[in-house]
Every structure is written in structure tokens, then in C-alpha cells.
KEFI-730212 format. One line per 10 residues: number of its first residue (from 0); for each residue z, y, x of N, C-alpha, C, O. Coordinates in steps of 0.2 Angstrom, whole numbers. Each point is the difference from the previous one (the first is absolute). Layout:
NUM> Z:Y:X:Z:Y:X:Z:Y:X:Z:Y:X; ...
END
This chain:
0> 5:382:970:-6:2:-3:1:2:-7:-4:5:-2; 7:-9:-2:1:2:-7:5:6:-1:0:3:-5; 4:-2:10:6:5:-1:-3:7:-3:3:2:-5; -8:1:8:-2:6:-3:-2:0:-7:1:5:-4; -4:-11:2:-2:0:-7:6:-2:-5:0:3:-5; 4:-7:7:6:-1:-4:4:6:0:3:2:-6; -2:2:11:4:6:0:-3:5:-5:3:4:-4; -10:-3:5:-4:4:-5:1:-1:-7:2:4:-4; -2:-11:2:1:-2:-7:7:1:-2:1:2:-5; 4:-3:10:7:1:-2:1:8:-2:3:1:-5
10> -6:3:9:1:7:-1:-4:3:-6:3:4:-4; -9:-7:3:-3:2:-7:4:-2:-6:1:4:-4; 2:-10:4:4:-2:-5:7:3:0:3:1:-6; 0:2:11:5:4:0:-1:6:-3:4:3:-5; -10:0:6:-2:7:-3:-1:-1:-8:3:4:-4; -6:-10:2:-1:-1:-7:6:-1:-4:1:1:-5; 4:-5:9:6:-2:-3:4:7:-1:3:1:-6; -3:3:11:4:6:-1:-3:5:-5:3:3:-4; -10:-3:3:-3:4:-5:3:-3:-7:1:5:-4; -1:-11:3:3:-2:-6:7:1:-1:2:2:-5
20> 2:-2:10:7:1:0:2:8:-1:5:2:-3; -10:2:6:1:7:-1:-2:2:-8:3:5:-2; -8:-8:0:-3:2:-7:4:-3:-6:1:3:-5; 2:-9:6:3:-4:-6:6:4:-2:1:1:-6; 3:2:10:6:4:-3:-3:6:-3:4:2:-5; -9:1:7:-3:6:-4:-2:-2:-7:2:4:-4; -5:-10:4:-2:-2:-7:7:-2:-4:0:1:-6; 5:-3:9:6:-2:-3:3:7:-3:2:0:-6; -2:5:10:2:7:-2:-4:2:-6:3:2:-5; -9:-2:5:-4:2:-6:1:-4:-6:0:2:-5
30> 1:-9:6:2:-4:-5:7:2:-3:0:0:-6; 5:1:10:6:2:-2:0:6:-4:3:1:-6; -7:4:8:-1:7:-3:-4:-1:-6:1:4:-5; -5:-9:4:-4:-1:-6:5:-2:-6:-2:2:-6; 7:-5:8:5:-2:-5:4:6:-4:3:-1:-5; -4:6:9:3:6:-3:-4:4:-5:2:5:-3; -8:-7:3:-5:3:-4:0:-2:-8:3:-6:-1; -5:10:-3:0:-2:-7:-5:-6:-2:-5:0:4; 6:-4:-9:-5:-5:-2:-6:4:-3:1:5:-4; -7:-7:5:-3:-6:3:-2:1:7:-2:-4:3
40> 3:11:0:-1:1:7:3:-5:4:-2:-2:5; 9:1:-6:4:-5:4:-4:-7:0:0:-2:6; -2:-1:-11:-3:-6:0:-6:0:3:-2:-5:4; -2:10:-5:-7:0:4:1:1:7:-3:-4:4; 7:8:-1:2:1:7:3:-7:3:-2:-2:5; 6:0:-9:4:-6:2:-5:-6:1:0:-4:5; -5:3:-10:-5:-5:1:-4:1:6:-2:-5:3; 0:11:-2:-5:1:5:4:-1:7:-3:-3:5; 9:6:-4:4:-1:6:1:-7:1:0:-2:6; 2:-2:-11:1:-8:1:-7:-3:3:1:-4:5
50> -6:6:-7:-7:-3:2:-1:2:7:-2:-4:5; 3:11:-3:-1:2:7:5:-3:5:-2:-2:5; 8:1:-7:5:-3:4:-1:-7:1:0:-3:6; -2:0:-11:-2:-7:1:-6:-2:4:1:-4:5; -6:8:-5:-6:0:4:2:1:8:-2:-3:4; 6:9:-4:2:2:7:4:-6:3:-1:-1:6; 6:-1:-10:5:-5:3:-3:-6:2:1:-3:5; -5:0:-10:-3:-7:1:-7:0:4:-1:-5:3; -2:10:-3:-7:0:3:0:3:7:-3:-2:5; 8:7:-3:0:3:6:7:-2:4:0:-2:5
60> 6:4:-8:6:0:3:2:-7:2:2:-1:6; -2:-4:-11:3:-7:2:-5:-3:5:2:-3:5; -9:3:-6:-4:-3:5:1:3:7:-1:-4:5; 1:11:-5:1:3:6:6:-2:4:1:-1:6; 5:0:-10:6:-2:3:0:-7:3:2:-1:5; -5:-3:-9:-1:-7:2:-5:-1:7:2:-3:4; -7:7:-5:-5:-1:6:3:4:6:-1:-3:6; 4:8:-7:4:4:6:5:-5:3:0:0:6; 4:-3:-10:5:-5:3:-4:-6:3:3:-2:6; -8:-1:-9:-3:-5:4:-3:2:6:0:-4:5
70> -3:9:-4:-3:3:6:5:1:5:-1:0:6; 7:3:-8:6:1:4:2:-6:3:2:-1:6; -1:-4:-10:2:-7:3:-5:-2:5:2:-3:5; -8:3:-7:-5:-2:5:0:4:7:0:-3:5; 2:9:-6:1:4:7:6:-3:3:-1:0:7; 6:-1:-10:6:-3:3:-1:-7:3:3:-1:6; -8:-3:-9:-2:-6:3:-4:1:7:1:-3:4; -5:8:-5:-4:2:6:4:3:6:-1:-1:6; 6:5:-8:5:4:5:7:-2:-1:4:4:-2; -2:-10:3:7:-2:-2:5:3:5:6:1:-2
80> -8:2:7:5:4:4:3:6:-3:5:2:2; -9:0:-7:3:6:-4:6:-1:-3:4:4:-1; -3:-10:-1:6:-2:-3:7:0:4:5:0:-2; -7:1:9:6:1:5:2:7:1:4:1:4; -8:3:-7:1:8:1:4:3:-5:-1:-1:-6; 5:5:8:5:3:-5:-4:5:-5:2:0:-6; -7:3:8:-4:4:-5:-3:-4:-6:0:2:-5; -2:-8:7:-2:-4:-5:5:-3:-5:-1:0:-6; 7:-1:8:5:-2:-4:2:6:-5:1:-1:-6; -1:7:8:1:6:-4:-6:1:-5:1:1:-6
90> -7:-2:9:-6:1:-5:1:-6:-5:-2:2:-6; 3:-8:7:1:-5:-5:6:2:-5:-1:-2:-6; 6:5:8:5:2:-4:-3:5:-5:2:0:-6; -6:5:8:-3:5:-4:-5:-4:-5:-1:2:-6; -3:-7:9:-4:-4:-5:4:-3:-5:-3:0:-6; 8:-3:8:5:-3:-5:2:5:-6:0:-1:-6; 1:7:8:2:6:-4:-6:1:-5:1:2:-6; -7:-2:9:-6:2:-4:-1:-6:-5:-3:2:-5; 4:-8:7:-1:-5:-5:5:0:-5:-2:-1:-6; 8:3:7:5:1:-5:-2:6:-5:0:-1:-6
100> -3:6:9:-3:6:-4:-5:-2:-4:-1:1:-6; -4:-5:9:-5:-3:-4:2:-4:-6:-2:1:-6; 7:-6:7:2:-4:-5:4:4:-5:0:-2:-6; 4:7:8:3:5:-5:-5:3:-4:1:1:-6; -6:2:9:-6:3:-4:-3:-5:-5:-2:2:-6; 2:-8:8:-3:-5:-5:5:-1:-6:-3:-1:-5; 9:1:7:5:-1:-6:-1:6:-5:0:0:-6; -1:6:9:0:6:-4:-7:0:-4:0:2:-6; -5:-4:10:-7:-1:-4:1:-5:-6:-3:2:-5; 6:-7:6:1:-5:-6:4:3:-5:-2:-1:-6
110> 7:5:7:4:3:-5:-4:5:-4:0:0:-6; -4:4:10:-4:5:-4:-6:-3:-4:-2:2:-5; 0:-8:8:-5:-4:-4:3:-2:-7:-4:-1:-5; 10:0:5:4:-2:-6:3:6:-4:4:-1:-5; -6:7:7:2:6:-3:8:1:1:3:3:-4; 0:-6:9:7:1:2:0:6:5:-2:-1:6; 4:7:-8:1:5:5:7:1:2:5:2:-4; -3:-4:10:6:0:3:2:5:5:6:1:2; -11:3:0:1:4:5:-3:7:-2:-4:1:-4; 7:4:7:-3:7:-1:-6:2:5:-1:-4:5
120> -3:9:-7:-5:2:4:3:3:6:-4:-1:6; 9:4:-6:3:2:6:2:-5:5:-1:0:6; 4:-6:-8:2:-5:4:-7:-3:3:0:-2:6; -5:1:-10:-6:-2:3:-3:4:5:-4:-2:5; 5:9:-6:-3:4:5:3:-1:7:-3:0:5; 10:-1:-5:4:-2:6:-2:-7:2:-1:-1:6; 0:-3:-10:-1:-7:2:-7:0:3:-1:-4:5; -4:8:-7:-6:0:3:0:2:7:-5:-2:4; 10:5:-2:0:3:7:2:-6:5:0:1:6; 3:-6:-8:3:-5:4:-6:-4:4:1:-1:6
130> -7:0:-9:-5:-3:3:-3:5:6:-2:-2:5; 3:8:-7:-2:5:5:4:0:7:-2:0:5; 8:-1:-6:5:0:5:-1:-7:4:0:0:6; -1:-5:-9:-2:-7:3:-6:1:4:0:-2:6; -5:5:-9:-6:1:4:1:4:6:-3:-2:6; 6:8:-6:1:4:6:4:-4:5:-2:0:6; 7:-4:-8:4:-4:5:-4:-5:3:0:-1:6; -4:-3:-10:-4:-5:3:-5:2:5:-1:-2:5; -3:8:-7:-5:2:4:3:3:7:-3:-2:5; 8:6:-5:3:2:6:3:-6:4:-1:0:6
140> 4:-4:-9:2:-6:3:-5:-4:4:1:-2:6; -7:1:-10:-5:-4:3:-4:3:6:-1:-2:5; 0:9:-6:-3:4:5:4:1:6:-2:-1:6; 8:3:-7:5:1:6:3:-6:3:3:0:5; -2:-5:-9:3:-6:2:7:1:3:4:4:-3; -3:-6:9:6:0:4:2:7:3:5:1:2; -10:3:-2:1:7:3:3:5:-5:2:5:2; -1:-7:-8:3:4:-5:7:1:1:4:-5:1; -1:11:-1:7:1:1:2:-1:-7:-1:4:-5; 6:-9:3:2:-2:-6:4:6:-4:0:0:-6
150> 3:4:10:4:5:-3:-5:5:-3:1:2:-5; -6:0:9:-5:5:-2:-4:-3:-6:-1:4:-5; 0:-10:5:-4:-4:-5:4:0:-7:-2:2:-5; 9:-3:6:4:0:-6:1:7:-3:0:1:-6; 1:4:11:0:7:-3:-6:2:-3:0:3:-5; -6:-5:8:-6:2:-3:-1:-3:-7:-2:3:-5; 4:-9:4:0:-3:-7:4:3:-5:-1:1:-6; 7:1:9:5:4:-5:-3:7:-2:1:2:-5; -4:1:10:-3:7:-1:-6:-1:-5:0:4:-5; -4:-9:6:-5:-2:-5:3:-1:-7:-3:3:-5
160> 8:-7:4:3:-1:-6:3:7:-3:-1:1:-6; 4:3:10:2:6:-3:-6:5:-2:1:3:-6; -6:-3:10:-6:4:-2:-3:-3:-7:-2:4:-4; 2:-10:4:-3:-3:-6:4:1:-7:-3:2:-5; 10:-2:6:4:2:-5:0:7:-2:0:2:-6; -1:2:11:-1:7:-2:-6:2:-3:-1:4:-5; -5:-8:7:-6:1:-3:0:-3:-8:-3:4:-4; 7:-9:3:1:-2:-7:3:5:-4:-2:2:-6; 8:1:9:3:5:-4:-4:6:-1:0:3:-6; -4:-1:11:-4:6:-1:-6:-1:-5:-1:4:-5
170> -1:-10:5:-5:-2:-5:3:0:-7:-4:2:-5; 10:-4:4:3:0:-6:1:7:-3:-1:1:-6; 3:4:10:1:7:-2:-7:3:-2:-1:3:-5; -4:-5:9:-7:2:-2:-2:-3:-7:-3:4:-4; 4:-10:3:-1:-3:-6:4:3:-6:-3:0:-6; 9:1:7:4:3:-5:-2:7:-2:0:2:-6; -3:2:11:-3:6:-2:-7:0:-3:-2:4:-5; -2:-9:7:-7:-1:-3:-1:-8:0:-2:-3:4; 3:1:-11:0:-8:-1:-7:-3:2:-1:-6:1; -4:11:-1:-7:-3:2:-1:0:7:-6:-1:3
180> 11:3:2:-1:0:7:-1:-7:3:0:-1:6
END
């Protein structure tokens, strides 16, 4: 009886967690690029971006990650037989990758809060796409479960990765020609 409510809450927090994970690297990119600006523009932008990332990270992203995880655990308590299915093992592997991604974003967040710029905006644009790939993999995995042909699924993720990288290169060319794009 609780299952549909718990699943709904889990999905809501999956969406809000991913919203935070999609937007935080964009803010990192803007923060990194702000450091290339002359003073005082650099300091003004940096201070504003620090505030924006702090609010996004601690008010939306972290709470969503925690609540998503708690409701996922609750679902597994309600449906323990899922732990015997191979698709769930693979999904949990992707969830582990997503948690690693989240924690690495936290590390980058803390560095930028201390004005330590260790990555390029190009790296962050590529980094930003990792969450997209995990989302695609998990959604297809959960919807198709055991009917998914793993060869086609793996090829699909590779094609997605190639398309994302080509999109990043195309956007870089557009920005090189028009910095305001």
C-alpha cells in the first residue's frame, strides 16, 4: 500500500537531485570563467557564483540526494526480491557511480568556495555530461529491466557519449566565433 507513495517520492527526489547535478557544473564553468575576467568584475562574479552554488548545493542537491537514497532503501525493504535481479545490480553500480560523481562535485564546490581553480571550463563541460550518461543508463535499465539487450544498451551509451562530445566541440567552435553565444 505504501509502495506507490514511496516510489513517487523517490522519483521526485531523483529529479531534483539530477537538477542540482546538472546545474552545479554549469555554475562551476561560469565561476572558472569569471577568474579570467579583470578585477573588480572577477571578484563580483565570483562572490555571486559562490552564493548561488552554495544555495543550490546545500538547499537542493544534498537534501535531494539524501532523500532519494532514503526512499530507494525503503523501496528495497518493501521489494527485497529486486536485489536478486541482475538489472538491479547494474543499476546499483550506476548509483555508486552517481554518488562518486556527487562527491567529486562536492570537492570541486569546496575548492571554488576557497578560490582554488583547478579545472578548466572545457573539463567542466565534459564532466557535466557524466550525469547525463548515468541518467540515460539508469532510466533505460529500470524501464527495460531484463529485456534490455546489453550489447545494444552499451552501444547506445557509447553513441550518446560520442554525440555529447561532438556537441561540446561544436559549442566551443560557436563560442570561439561569438563569445556571447
